[in-house]
C-alpha atoms as one frame of an Amber mdcrd trajectory, in Angstrom:
protein
   0.000   0.000   0.000   1.074   3.606  -0.467   1.692   6.009   2.397  -1.698
   7.673   1.866  -3.420   4.306   2.282  -1.458   3.616   5.467  -2.359   7.075
   6.705  -6.073   6.532   6.110  -6.113   3.048   7.629  -4.438   4.168  10.842
  -5.652   7.745  11.140  -2.038   8.913  11.180  -0.847  11.905   9.190   1.621
  11.236   6.383   4.142  13.586   8.016   3.904  11.602  11.248   4.501   8.321
   9.415   7.615   9.790   7.823   8.746  11.044  11.246   8.292   7.561  12.743
  10.360   6.132   9.888  13.097   8.705  10.479  13.066   7.887  14.215  13.374
   4.172  13.466  10.012   3.258  14.982   8.819   1.925  11.630  11.225   0.120
   9.321  11.933   1.767   6.006   9.506   0.475   3.399  10.536  -0.905   0.066
  10.202   1.405  -2.911   8.724   1.081  -6.352  10.599   1.784  -9.550   9.107
   5.275  -9.370  10.583   5.657  -5.856   7.221   5.502  -4.079   7.177   3.967
  -0.610   5.352   0.641  -0.470   4.046  -0.538   2.887   2.858  -3.988   3.870
   0.787  -5.560   6.640   3.755  -5.532   9.041   4.010  -1.750   8.648   0.278
  -1.405   9.224   0.453  -3.544  12.366   3.449  -1.679  13.760   1.962   1.733
  13.034  -1.333   0.661  14.608   0.605  -0.430  17.711   2.387   2.936  17.840
  -0.829   4.828  17.282  -2.658   2.957  20.057   0.297   3.436  22.418   0.315
   7.160  21.701  -3.466   7.315  22.206  -2.862   5.849  25.673  -0.412   8.664
  26.365   2.870   6.789  26.119   5.819   8.979  25.163   7.873   8.200  22.072
  10.642   6.803  24.285   8.114   4.558  26.017   6.706   3.482  22.658  10.218
   2.665  21.490  10.727   0.553  24.623   7.382  -1.188  24.141   8.244  -1.963
  20.524  11.621  -3.372  21.548   9.937  -5.524  24.167   7.209  -6.683  21.782
   9.825  -7.750  19.241  11.215 -10.359  21.694   8.373 -12.792  22.392  10.430
 -14.827  24.868  10.901 -11.983  27.368   8.956 -11.601  30.561   6.190  -9.036
  30.402   7.363  -7.464  33.690   9.027  -4.573  31.872   5.838  -3.920  29.914
   3.845  -3.979  33.139   6.209  -1.427  34.686   5.879   0.912  31.701   2.097
   0.597  31.911   2.152   1.252  35.685   4.320   4.320  35.112   1.862   5.596
  32.514  -1.081   4.904  34.800   0.576   6.922  37.594   1.116   9.761  35.136
  -2.541   9.677  34.084  -3.658   9.613  37.715  -1.496  12.676  38.480  -3.006
  14.503  35.507  -6.501  13.622  36.680  -5.698  14.945  40.167  -4.342  18.162
  38.640  -7.441  18.544  36.471  -9.724  17.932  39.441  -7.885  20.630  41.418
  -8.285  22.970  38.447 -11.980  22.102  38.278 -12.450  22.898  41.981 -10.643
  26.218  41.628 -12.669  27.286  38.598 -15.909  26.222  40.275 -14.952  28.203
  43.358 -14.250  31.287  41.278 -17.577  30.929  39.498 -19.391  30.476  42.810
 -17.956  33.814  43.951 -19.332  35.552  40.891 -22.031  38.053  41.786 -22.869
  38.903  38.162 -21.849  42.512  38.840 -19.431  44.634  36.875 -15.917  43.815
  35.761 -14.630  46.025  38.569 -16.201  43.533  41.037 -15.351  40.386  39.077
 -13.664  37.784  41.326 -12.440  35.815  38.297 -10.611  38.809  36.784  -9.254
  39.619  40.258  -7.944  36.068  40.680  -6.229  36.176  37.276  -4.576  39.567
  37.782  -0.965  39.572  38.980  -0.127  40.679  42.534
């Protein structure tokens, strides 16, 4: 398949596919006589794996590690579990931060008296000093 087909099948931009190739996350595809990239099912599978990993919030370094681990079927999955636990902790921290942000915004809105800008608690909270 051509790069546009791979892009459509995975929902990944062409530029991103080329970036992943440059970074060594996807092996270089073969080329046609006209120098077009030609991808196969292995490329599709690998890109789908990368895409799903990225959707779950894994960094490129973590994706690289996951790919390395997935390439060796005889290894223990302990390292994969640790990467997933690390990502889960990161997600949980982000959720806590977002919940704190939610509470702060709700508090600011609760203080709103629908008066003038001069009395606006939200503008006051955003202003420096």
